[in-house]
VEXZATOR-747314 format. One record per residue: residue number from 0; z, x, y of N, C-alpha, C, CB in turn. Coordinates in Angstrom, 2 decimals. Glycine has a CB too. Example, Ala and Ser with C-alpha at 12.3 -4.5 7.8 and 13.67 -1.06 7.14 Angstrom:
BEGIN
nr = 0&nup = 7.80&neast = 13.19&nnorth = -5.69&caup = 7.80&caeast = 12.30&canorth = -4.50&cup = 7.80&ceast = 13.20&cnorth = -3.30&cbup = 9.05&cbeast = 11.31&cbnorth = -4.47
nr = 1&nup = 7.08&neast = 12.85&nnorth = -2.25&caup = 7.14&caeast = 13.67&canorth = -1.06&cup = 7.87&ceast = 12.90&cnorth = 0.03&cbup = 5.72&cbeast = 14.08&cbnorth = -0.60
***
This chain:
BEGIN
nr = 0&nup = 0.00&neast = 0.83&nnorth = -1.18&caup = 0.00&caeast = 0.00&canorth = 0.00&cup = 0.00&ceast = 0.88&cnorth = 1.26&cbup = 1.21&cbeast = -0.95&cbnorth = -0.01
nr = 1&nup = -0.98&neast = 0.66&nnorth = 2.17&caup = -1.06&caeast = 1.50&canorth = 3.36&cup = 0.13&ceast = 1.27&cnorth = 4.29&cbup = -2.37&cbeast = 1.23&cbnorth = 4.10
nr = 2&nup = 0.52&neast = 2.36&nnorth = 4.93&caup = 1.64&caeast = 2.31&canorth = 5.86&cup = 1.08&ceast = 2.14&cnorth = 7.27&cbup = 2.53&cbeast = 3.60&cbnorth = 5.76
nr = 3&nup = 1.60&neast = 1.16&nnorth = 7.97&caup = 1.17&caeast = 0.89&canorth = 9.33&cup = 1.80&ceast = 1.93&cnorth = 10.27&cbup = 1.55&cbeast = -0.57&cbnorth = 9.76
nr = 4&nup = 0.97&neast = 2.53&nnorth = 11.17&caup = 1.53&caeast = 3.51&canorth = 12.09&cup = 2.50&ceast = 2.84&cnorth = 13.07&cbup = 0.41&cbeast = 4.24&cbnorth = 12.85
nr = 5&nup = 3.45&neast = 3.63&nnorth = 13.52&caup = 4.43&caeast = 3.10&canorth = 14.48&cup = 3.76&ceast = 2.92&cnorth = 15.84&cbup = 5.66&cbeast = 4.04&cbnorth = 14.60
nr = 6&nup = 4.48&neast = 2.25&nnorth = 16.72&caup = 3.94&caeast = 1.99&canorth = 18.06&cup = 3.71&ceast = 3.30&cnorth = 18.82&cbup = 4.90&cbeast = 1.07&cbnorth = 18.87
nr = 7&nup = 4.59&neast = 4.26&nnorth = 18.65&caup = 4.45&caeast = 5.56&canorth = 19.31&cup = 3.20&ceast = 6.27&cnorth = 18.81&cbup = 5.71&cbeast = 6.43&cbnorth = 19.07
nr = 8&nup = 2.97&neast = 6.21&nnorth = 17.50&caup = 1.78&caeast = 6.84&canorth = 16.92&cup = 0.52&ceast = 6.16&cnorth = 17.42&cbup = 1.85&cbeast = 6.78&cbnorth = 15.38
nr = 9&nup = 0.53&neast = 4.84&nnorth = 17.50&caup = -0.63&caeast = 4.10&canorth = 18.00&cup = -0.93&ceast = 4.47&cnorth = 19.45&cbup = -0.41&cbeast = 2.59&cbnorth = 17.88
nr = 10&nup = 0.12&neast = 4.59&nnorth = 20.25&caup = -0.07&caeast = 4.97&canorth = 21.65&cup = -0.63&ceast = 6.38&cnorth = 21.76&cbup = 1.25&cbeast = 4.86&cbnorth = 22.42
nr = 11&nup = -0.13&neast = 7.27&nnorth = 20.91&caup = -0.61&caeast = 8.66&canorth = 20.92&cup = -2.09&ceast = 8.70&cnorth = 20.52&cbup = 0.24&cbeast = 9.53&cbnorth = 19.95
nr = 12&nup = -2.46&neast = 7.98&nnorth = 19.49&caup = -3.86&caeast = 7.94&canorth = 19.04&cup = -4.73&ceast = 7.33&cnorth = 20.12&cbup = -3.99&cbeast = 7.12&cbnorth = 17.72
nr = 13&nup = -4.28&neast = 6.24&nnorth = 20.74&caup = -5.04&caeast = 5.59&canorth = 21.81&cup = -5.24&ceast = 6.56&cnorth = 22.98&cbup = -4.31&cbeast = 4.32&cbnorth = 22.29
nr = 14&nup = -4.16&neast = 7.26&nnorth = 23.39&caup = -4.25&caeast = 8.20&canorth = 24.51&cup = -5.22&ceast = 9.33&cnorth = 24.17&cbup = -2.85&cbeast = 8.77&cbnorth = 24.85
nr = 15&nup = -5.18&neast = 9.81&nnorth = 22.94&caup = -6.08&caeast = 10.89&canorth = 22.52&cup = -7.53&ceast = 10.42&cnorth = 22.54&cbup = -5.70&cbeast = 11.40&cbnorth = 21.12
nr = 16&nup = -7.79&neast = 9.23&nnorth = 22.05&caup = -9.15&caeast = 8.68&canorth = 22.05&cup = -9.66&ceast = 8.48&cnorth = 23.47&cbup = -9.18&cbeast = 7.35&cbnorth = 21.29
nr = 17&nup = -8.81&neast = 7.99&nnorth = 24.35&caup = -9.20&caeast = 7.80&canorth = 25.75&cup = -9.54&ceast = 9.13&cnorth = 26.41&cbup = -8.07&cbeast = 7.09&cbnorth = 26.54
nr = 18&nup = -8.73&neast = 10.15&nnorth = 26.09&caup = -8.98&caeast = 11.47&canorth = 26.65&cup = -10.35&ceast = 11.98&cnorth = 26.19&cbup = -7.86&cbeast = 12.46&cbnorth = 26.23
nr = 19&nup = -10.65&neast = 11.83&nnorth = 24.92&caup = -11.94&caeast = 12.27&canorth = 24.39&cup = -13.09&ceast = 11.49&cnorth = 25.02&cbup = -11.98&cbeast = 12.11&cbnorth = 22.87
nr = 20&nup = -12.94&neast = 10.19&nnorth = 25.18&caup = -13.98&caeast = 9.37&canorth = 25.81&cup = -14.23&ceast = 9.79&cnorth = 27.26&cbup = -13.60&cbeast = 7.89&cbnorth = 25.74
nr = 21&nup = -13.13&neast = 10.02&nnorth = 27.99&caup = -13.26&caeast = 10.43&canorth = 29.39&cup = -13.95&ceast = 11.79&cnorth = 29.51&cbup = -11.89&cbeast = 10.47&cbnorth = 30.06
nr = 22&nup = -13.61&neast = 12.72&nnorth = 28.63&caup = -14.25&caeast = 14.03&canorth = 28.64&cup = -15.75&ceast = 13.91&cnorth = 28.34&cbup = -13.58&cbeast = 14.97&cbnorth = 27.61
nr = 23&nup = -16.11&neast = 13.08&nnorth = 27.35&caup = -17.51&caeast = 12.87&canorth = 27.01&cup = -18.26&ceast = 12.24&cnorth = 28.18&cbup = -17.63&cbeast = 11.99&cbnorth = 25.75
nr = 24&nup = -17.65&neast = 11.24&nnorth = 28.81&caup = -18.27&caeast = 10.57&canorth = 29.95&cup = -18.47&ceast = 11.56&cnorth = 31.10&cbup = -17.40&cbeast = 9.39&cbnorth = 30.41
nr = 25&nup = -17.49&neast = 12.40&nnorth = 31.35&caup = -17.60&caeast = 13.40&canorth = 32.41&cup = -18.74&ceast = 14.38&cnorth = 32.13&cbup = -16.26&cbeast = 14.16&cbnorth = 32.57
nr = 26&nup = -18.87&neast = 14.83&nnorth = 30.89&caup = -19.96&caeast = 15.73&canorth = 30.51&cup = -21.32&ceast = 15.05&cnorth = 30.70&cbup = -19.80&cbeast = 16.19&cbnorth = 29.05
nr = 27&nup = -21.41&neast = 13.78&nnorth = 30.30&caup = -22.67&caeast = 13.05&canorth = 30.45&cup = -23.03&ceast = 12.88&cnorth = 31.92&cbup = -22.57&cbeast = 11.68&cbnorth = 29.77
nr = 28&nup = -22.04&neast = 12.54&nnorth = 32.75&caup = -22.31&caeast = 12.36&canorth = 34.18&cup = -22.71&ceast = 13.68&cnorth = 34.83&cbup = -21.07&cbeast = 11.78&cbnorth = 34.88
nr = 29&nup = -22.09&neast = 14.77&nnorth = 34.42&caup = -22.43&caeast = 16.08&canorth = 34.97&cup = -23.86&ceast = 16.44&cnorth = 34.59&cbup = -21.44&cbeast = 17.15&cbnorth = 34.46
nr = 30&nup = -24.24&neast = 16.17&nnorth = 33.34&caup = -25.61&caeast = 16.46&canorth = 32.90&cup = -26.62&ceast = 15.62&cnorth = 33.67&cbup = -25.76&cbeast = 16.20&cbnorth = 31.38
nr = 31&nup = -26.31&neast = 14.34&nnorth = 33.89&caup = -27.20&caeast = 13.48&canorth = 34.67&cup = -27.31&ceast = 13.97&cnorth = 36.11&cbup = -26.71&cbeast = 12.02&cbnorth = 34.63
nr = 32&nup = -26.18&neast = 14.39&nnorth = 36.67&caup = -26.17&caeast = 14.87&canorth = 38.04&cup = -27.01&ceast = 16.13&cnorth = 38.18&cbup = -24.73&cbeast = 15.14&cbnorth = 38.49
nr = 33&nup = -26.88&neast = 17.04&nnorth = 37.24&caup = -27.67&caeast = 18.27&canorth = 37.28&cup = -29.16&ceast = 17.96&cnorth = 37.13&cbup = -27.22&cbeast = 19.24&cbnorth = 36.18
nr = 34&nup = -29.48&neast = 17.03&nnorth = 36.23&caup = -30.88&caeast = 16.65&canorth = 36.03&cup = -31.45&ceast = 16.01&cnorth = 37.30&cbup = -31.02&cbeast = 15.67&cbnorth = 34.83
nr = 35&nup = -30.68&neast = 15.16&nnorth = 37.95&caup = -31.12&caeast = 14.52&canorth = 39.19&cup = -31.29&ceast = 15.55&cnorth = 40.30&cbup = -30.13&cbeast = 13.43&cbnorth = 39.63
nr = 36&nup = -30.37&neast = 16.49&nnorth = 40.37&caup = -30.45&caeast = 17.54&canorth = 41.36&cup = -31.73&ceast = 18.36&cnorth = 41.17&cbup = -29.20&cbeast = 18.45&cbnorth = 41.28
nr = 37&nup = -32.05&neast = 18.71&nnorth = 39.93&caup = -33.26&caeast = 19.46&canorth = 39.62&cup = -34.51&ceast = 18.65&cnorth = 39.96&cbup = -33.28&cbeast = 19.88&cbnorth = 38.14
nr = 38&nup = -34.49&neast = 17.36&nnorth = 39.64&caup = -35.63&caeast = 16.49&canorth = 39.93&cup = -35.90&ceast = 16.42&cnorth = 41.44&cbup = -35.39&cbeast = 15.07&cbnorth = 39.38
nr = 39&nup = -34.83&neast = 16.26&nnorth = 42.22&caup = -34.98&caeast = 16.20&canorth = 43.68&cup = -35.46&ceast = 17.52&cnorth = 44.25&cbup = -33.66&cbeast = 15.80&cbnorth = 44.33
nr = 40&nup = -34.98&neast = 18.62&nnorth = 43.68&caup = -35.43&caeast = 19.94&canorth = 44.15&cup = -36.92&ceast = 20.11&cnorth = 43.91&cbup = -34.64&cbeast = 21.07&cbnorth = 43.46
nr = 41&nup = -37.38&neast = 19.73&nnorth = 42.72&caup = -38.80&caeast = 19.84&canorth = 42.41&cup = -39.64&ceast = 18.91&cnorth = 43.31&cbup = -39.05&cbeast = 19.50&cbnorth = 40.93
nr = 42&nup = -39.10&neast = 17.75&nnorth = 43.62&caup = -39.82&caeast = 16.79&canorth = 44.45&cup = -39.97&ceast = 17.28&cnorth = 45.89&cbup = -39.10&cbeast = 15.45&cbnorth = 44.43
nr = 43&nup = -38.94&neast = 17.95&nnorth = 46.42&caup = -38.92&caeast = 18.35&canorth = 47.83&cup = -39.18&ceast = 19.83&cnorth = 48.06&cbup = -37.61&cbeast = 17.99&cbnorth = 48.43
nr = 44&nup = -39.37&neast = 20.60&nnorth = 47.00&caup = -39.52&caeast = 22.05&canorth = 47.14&cup = -40.73&ceast = 22.39&cnorth = 48.00&cbup = -39.67&cbeast = 22.71&cbnorth = 45.76
nr = 45&nup = -40.50&neast = 23.19&nnorth = 49.02&caup = -41.53&caeast = 23.65&canorth = 49.95&cup = -42.26&ceast = 22.49&cnorth = 50.64&cbup = -42.54&cbeast = 24.51&cbnorth = 49.22
nr = 46&nup = -41.51&neast = 21.46&nnorth = 50.97&caup = -42.04&caeast = 20.33&canorth = 51.75&cup = -41.32&ceast = 20.29&cnorth = 53.10&cbup = -41.85&cbeast = 18.96&cbnorth = 50.99
nr = 47&nup = -42.05&neast = 19.89&nnorth = 54.10&caup = -41.49&caeast = 19.79&canorth = 55.45&cup = -40.46&ceast = 18.66&cnorth = 55.48&cbup = -42.60&cbeast = 19.53&cbnorth = 56.50
nr = 48&nup = -39.24&neast = 18.94&nnorth = 55.94&caup = -38.23&caeast = 17.89&canorth = 56.02&cup = -38.55&ceast = 16.84&cnorth = 57.07&cbup = -36.89&cbeast = 18.49&cbnorth = 56.30
nr = 49&nup = -39.43&neast = 17.16&nnorth = 58.01&caup = -39.76&caeast = 16.23&canorth = 59.08&cup = -40.89&ceast = 15.28&cnorth = 58.69&cbup = -40.15&cbeast = 17.00&cbnorth = 60.33
nr = 50&nup = -42.00&neast = 15.84&nnorth = 58.16&caup = -43.16&caeast = 14.98&canorth = 57.90&cup = -43.57&ceast = 14.95&cnorth = 56.42&cbup = -44.32&cbeast = 15.44&cbnorth = 58.73
nr = 51&nup = -43.00&neast = 15.81&nnorth = 55.59&caup = -43.29&caeast = 15.78&canorth = 54.16&cup = -44.48&ceast = 16.58&cnorth = 53.70&cbup = -43.48&cbeast = 14.40&cbnorth = 53.75
nr = 52&nup = -45.19&neast = 17.23&nnorth = 54.62&caup = -46.34&caeast = 18.05&canorth = 54.24&cup = -45.88&ceast = 19.32&cnorth = 53.52&cbup = -47.20&cbeast = 18.40&cbnorth = 55.48
nr = 53&nup = -46.78&neast = 19.91&nnorth = 52.76&caup = -46.46&caeast = 21.15&canorth = 52.06&cup = -46.37&ceast = 22.29&cnorth = 53.07&cbup = -47.51&cbeast = 21.47&cbnorth = 50.96
nr = 54&nup = -45.34&neast = 23.11&nnorth = 52.97&caup = -45.12&caeast = 24.20&canorth = 53.90&cup = -45.97&ceast = 25.41&cnorth = 53.53&cbup = -43.64&cbeast = 24.58&cbnorth = 53.94
nr = 55&nup = -46.38&neast = 26.16&nnorth = 54.54&caup = -47.08&caeast = 27.42&canorth = 54.35&cup = -46.12&ceast = 28.54&cnorth = 54.73&cbup = -48.41&cbeast = 27.49&cbnorth = 55.20
nr = 56&nup = -46.27&neast = 29.69&nnorth = 54.10&caup = -45.42&caeast = 30.83&canorth = 54.38&cup = -46.17&ceast = 31.80&cnorth = 55.28&cbup = -44.96&cbeast = 31.51&cbnorth = 53.07
nr = 57&nup = -45.52&neast = 32.21&nnorth = 56.37&caup = -46.09&caeast = 33.19&canorth = 57.29&cup = -45.09&ceast = 34.31&cnorth = 57.49&cbup = -46.49&cbeast = 32.54&cbnorth = 58.65
nr = 58&nup = -45.60&neast = 35.49&nnorth = 57.73&caup = -44.73&caeast = 36.66&canorth = 57.92&cup = -44.51&ceast = 36.90&cnorth = 59.41&cbup = -45.35&cbeast = 37.92&cbnorth = 57.26
nr = 59&nup = -43.27&neast = 37.04&nnorth = 59.78&caup = -42.89&caeast = 37.36&canorth = 61.16&cup = -42.07&ceast = 38.63&cnorth = 61.08&cbup = -42.08&cbeast = 36.18&cbnorth = 61.85
nr = 60&nup = -42.68&neast = 39.75&nnorth = 61.39&caup = -42.00&caeast = 41.03&canorth = 61.21&cup = -41.79&ceast = 41.27&cnorth = 59.72&cbup = -40.65&cbeast = 41.06&cbnorth = 61.97
nr = 61&nup = -40.55&neast = 41.46&nnorth = 59.33&caup = -40.23&caeast = 41.69&canorth = 57.93&cup = -39.75&ceast = 40.41&cnorth = 57.25&cbup = -39.17&cbeast = 42.78&cbnorth = 57.80
nr = 62&nup = -39.83&neast = 39.28&nnorth = 57.96&caup = -39.28&caeast = 38.03&canorth = 57.46&cup = -40.40&ceast = 37.03&cnorth = 57.18&cbup = -38.27&cbeast = 37.44&cbnorth = 58.47
nr = 63&nup = -40.31&neast = 36.36&nnorth = 56.05&caup = -41.25&caeast = 35.30&canorth = 55.73&cup = -40.62&ceast = 33.96&cnorth = 56.14&cbup = -41.64&cbeast = 35.30&cbnorth = 54.21
nr = 64&nup = -41.30&neast = 33.23&nnorth = 57.02&caup = -40.80&caeast = 31.94&canorth = 57.47&cup = -41.73&ceast = 30.84&cnorth = 56.94&cbup = -40.70&cbeast = 31.88&cbnorth = 59.04
nr = 65&nup = -41.19&neast = 29.64&nnorth = 56.79&caup = -41.96&caeast = 28.51&canorth = 56.31&cup = -42.42&ceast = 27.69&cnorth = 57.52&cbup = -41.12&cbeast = 27.63&cbnorth = 55.32
nr = 66&nup = -43.72&neast = 27.42&nnorth = 57.60&caup = -44.30&caeast = 26.72&canorth = 58.74&cup = -45.05&ceast = 25.49&cnorth = 58.22&cbup = -45.26&cbeast = 27.65&cbnorth = 59.55
nr = 67&nup = -44.87&neast = 24.37&nnorth = 58.89&caup = -45.60&caeast = 23.15&canorth = 58.54&cup = -46.92&ceast = 23.14&cnorth = 59.30&cbup = -44.76&cbeast = 21.88&cbnorth = 58.86
nr = 68&nup = -48.04&neast = 23.08&nnorth = 58.59&caup = -49.33&caeast = 23.06&canorth = 59.28&cup = -49.58&ceast = 21.75&cnorth = 60.02&cbup = -50.45&cbeast = 23.30&cbnorth = 58.29
nr = 69&nup = -48.87&neast = 20.70&nnorth = 59.67&caup = -49.09&caeast = 19.40&canorth = 60.28&cup = -48.32&ceast = 19.25&cnorth = 61.59&cbup = -48.68&cbeast = 18.30&cbnorth = 59.31
nr = 70&nup = -47.00&neast = 19.39&nnorth = 61.54&caup = -46.18&caeast = 19.16&canorth = 62.73&cup = -45.77&ceast = 20.46&cnorth = 63.43&cbup = -44.95&cbeast = 18.37&cbnorth = 62.37
nr = 71&nup = -46.17&neast = 21.59&nnorth = 62.86&caup = -45.90&caeast = 22.92&canorth = 63.42&cup = -44.42&ceast = 23.27&cnorth = 63.43&cbup = -46.44&cbeast = 23.01&cbnorth = 64.83
nr = 72&nup = -43.62&neast = 22.60&nnorth = 62.59&caup = -42.21&caeast = 22.94&canorth = 62.47&cup = -42.04&ceast = 24.28&cnorth = 61.76&cbup = -41.45&cbeast = 21.84&cbnorth = 61.72
nr = 73&nup = -41.00&neast = 25.00&nnorth = 62.13&caup = -40.69&caeast = 26.29&canorth = 61.52&cup = -39.34&ceast = 26.16&cnorth = 60.84&cbup = -40.69&cbeast = 27.46&cbnorth = 62.57
nr = 74&nup = -39.28&neast = 26.56&nnorth = 59.57&caup = -38.07&caeast = 26.42&canorth = 58.78&cup = -37.65&ceast = 27.77&cnorth = 58.25&cbup = -38.28&cbeast = 25.42&cbnorth = 57.63
nr = 75&nup = -36.39&neast = 28.09&nnorth = 58.44&caup = -35.86&caeast = 29.39&canorth = 58.04&cup = -34.89&ceast = 29.24&cnorth = 56.88&cbup = -35.16&cbeast = 30.08&cbnorth = 59.23
nr = 76&nup = -34.94&neast = 30.19&nnorth = 55.96&caup = -33.96&caeast = 30.24&canorth = 54.88&cup = -32.71&ceast = 30.93&cnorth = 55.41&cbup = -34.53&cbeast = 30.98&cbnorth = 53.63
nr = 77&nup = -31.67&neast = 30.95&nnorth = 54.59&caup = -30.40&caeast = 31.57&canorth = 54.98&cup = -30.64&ceast = 33.02&cnorth = 55.37&cbup = -29.37&cbeast = 31.47&cbnorth = 53.83
nr = 78&nup = -30.03&neast = 33.46&nnorth = 56.41&caup = -30.03&caeast = 34.82&canorth = 56.98&cup = -31.35&ceast = 35.23&cnorth = 57.64&cbup = -29.72&cbeast = 35.81&cbnorth = 55.89
nr = 79&nup = -32.39&neast = 34.42&nnorth = 57.58&caup = -33.66&caeast = 34.81&canorth = 58.20&cup = -33.57&ceast = 34.87&cnorth = 59.73&cbup = -34.76&cbeast = 33.85&cbnorth = 57.79
nr = 80&nup = -32.84&neast = 33.96&nnorth = 60.33&caup = -32.68&caeast = 33.99&canorth = 61.79&cup = -31.97&ceast = 35.26&cnorth = 62.21&cbup = -31.90&cbeast = 32.75&cbnorth = 62.28
nr = 81&nup = -30.92&neast = 35.64&nnorth = 61.50&caup = -30.19&caeast = 36.86&canorth = 61.81&cup = -31.10&ceast = 38.08&cnorth = 61.70&cbup = -28.99&cbeast = 37.02&cbnorth = 60.89
nr = 82&nup = -31.97&neast = 38.09&nnorth = 60.67&caup = -32.89&caeast = 39.21&canorth = 60.50&cup = -33.88&ceast = 39.28&cnorth = 61.66&cbup = -33.65&cbeast = 39.09&cbnorth = 59.17
nr = 83&nup = -34.37&neast = 38.15&nnorth = 62.09&caup = -35.32&caeast = 38.12&canorth = 63.21&cup = -34.64&ceast = 38.60&cnorth = 64.49&cbup = -35.88&cbeast = 36.70&cbnorth = 63.41
nr = 84&nup = -33.44&neast = 38.11&nnorth = 64.75&caup = -32.71&caeast = 38.51&canorth = 65.97&cup = -32.39&ceast = 39.99&cnorth = 65.92&cbup = -31.41&cbeast = 37.68&cbnorth = 66.14
nr = 85&nup = -31.92&neast = 40.49&nnorth = 64.77&caup = -31.62&caeast = 41.93&canorth = 64.65&cup = -32.85&ceast = 42.76&cnorth = 64.89&cbup = -31.05&cbeast = 42.24&cbnorth = 63.26
nr = 86&nup = -33.99&neast = 42.34&nnorth = 64.35&caup = -35.24&caeast = 43.07&canorth = 64.55&cup = -35.65&ceast = 43.05&cnorth = 66.02&cbup = -36.35&cbeast = 42.46&cbnorth = 63.68
nr = 87&nup = -35.50&neast = 41.92&nnorth = 66.69&caup = -35.85&caeast = 41.82&canorth = 68.11&cup = -34.94&ceast = 42.68&cnorth = 68.97&cbup = -35.79&cbeast = 40.35&cbnorth = 68.58
nr = 88&nup = -33.66&neast = 42.72&nnorth = 68.61&caup = -32.72&caeast = 43.52&canorth = 69.39&cup = -33.08&ceast = 45.00&cnorth = 69.27&cbup = -31.26&cbeast = 43.27&cbnorth = 68.93
nr = 89&nup = -33.45&neast = 45.41&nnorth = 68.06&caup = -33.77&caeast = 46.82&canorth = 67.84&cup = -35.12&ceast = 47.22&cnorth = 68.43&cbup = -33.76&cbeast = 47.12&cbnorth = 66.36
nr = 90&nup = -36.10&neast = 46.35&nnorth = 68.41&caup = -37.45&caeast = 46.78&canorth = 68.75&cup = -38.14&ceast = 45.98&cnorth = 69.84&cbup = -38.28&cbeast = 46.73&cbnorth = 67.54
nr = 91&nup = -37.68&neast = 44.85&nnorth = 70.18&caup = -38.49&caeast = 43.96&canorth = 71.01&cup = -38.01&ceast = 43.77&cnorth = 72.43&cbup = -38.56&cbeast = 42.66&cbnorth = 70.39
nr = 92&nup = -38.38&neast = 42.63&nnorth = 72.93&caup = -38.10&caeast = 42.24&canorth = 74.30&cup = -36.60&ceast = 42.22&cnorth = 74.58&cbup = -38.71&cbeast = 40.88&cbnorth = 74.60
nr = 93&nup = -35.84&neast = 41.74&nnorth = 73.63&caup = -34.39&caeast = 41.66&canorth = 73.86&cup = -33.80&ceast = 43.05&cnorth = 74.09&cbup = -33.70&cbeast = 40.99&cbnorth = 72.67
nr = 94&nup = -34.33&neast = 44.06&nnorth = 73.41&caup = -33.82&caeast = 45.41&canorth = 73.61&cup = -34.12&ceast = 45.88&cnorth = 75.03&cbup = -34.45&cbeast = 46.38&cbnorth = 72.59
nr = 95&nup = -35.33&neast = 45.59&nnorth = 75.52&caup = -35.68&caeast = 45.98&canorth = 76.89&cup = -34.80&ceast = 45.24&cnorth = 77.90&cbup = -37.16&cbeast = 45.69&cbnorth = 77.17
nr = 96&nup = -34.51&neast = 43.97&nnorth = 77.63&caup = -33.64&caeast = 43.21&canorth = 78.53&cup = -32.23&ceast = 43.78&cnorth = 78.54&cbup = -33.61&cbeast = 41.72&cbnorth = 78.13
nr = 97&nup = -31.74&neast = 44.15&nnorth = 77.36&caup = -30.41&caeast = 44.74&canorth = 77.29&cup = -30.34&ceast = 46.05&cnorth = 78.06&cbup = -30.00&cbeast = 44.97&cbnorth = 75.83
nr = 98&nup = -31.42&neast = 46.84&nnorth = 78.03&caup = -31.46&caeast = 48.09&canorth = 78.78&cup = -31.34&ceast = 47.82&cnorth = 80.27&cbup = -32.74&cbeast = 48.86&cbnorth = 78.48
nr = 99&nup = -31.99&neast = 46.77&nnorth = 80.75&caup = -31.93&caeast = 46.43&canorth = 82.18&cup = -30.50&ceast = 46.06&cnorth = 82.56&cbup = -32.89&cbeast = 45.25&cbnorth = 82.51
nr = 100&nup = -29.85&neast = 45.23&nnorth = 81.74&caup = -28.50&caeast = 44.79&canorth = 82.06&cup = -27.48&ceast = 45.90&cnorth = 81.90&cbup = -28.12&cbeast = 43.62&cbnorth = 81.20
nr = 101&nup = -27.71&neast = 46.82&nnorth = 80.98&caup = -26.77&caeast = 47.92&canorth = 80.75&cup = -27.03&ceast = 49.07&cnorth = 81.71&cbup = -26.87&cbeast = 48.41&cbnorth = 79.30
nr = 102&nup = -28.18&neast = 49.07&nnorth = 82.36&caup = -28.51&caeast = 50.13&canorth = 83.31&cup = -28.99&ceast = 51.40&cnorth = 82.63&cbup = -27.32&cbeast = 50.45&cbnorth = 84.16
nr = 103&nup = -29.53&neast = 51.28&nnorth = 81.40&caup = -30.00&caeast = 52.47&canorth = 80.69&cup = -31.49&ceast = 52.57&cnorth = 80.75&cbup = -29.55&cbeast = 52.46&cbnorth = 79.24
***
């Protein structure tokens, strides 16, 4: 004759099953989220955020910038603005302006 588990045992089993279900659900949601993130990246990769046209890459000094041929928007990746400014300070108009203000 089978022995019926006590109430404490039933609660423990229920809590364990719930924990496993929640972990599985979390893994599934994370996988769906990653898949959606990848899908959106592929959909918008190298597209103009303003008008949706495909971006072209142009070189400005040592930096490659993304330019929209339709709306003429210019889009910079992380650190590209700093590279452009550093290059201008070292070699360009900004350096000449700094010389005027510094008296050199």
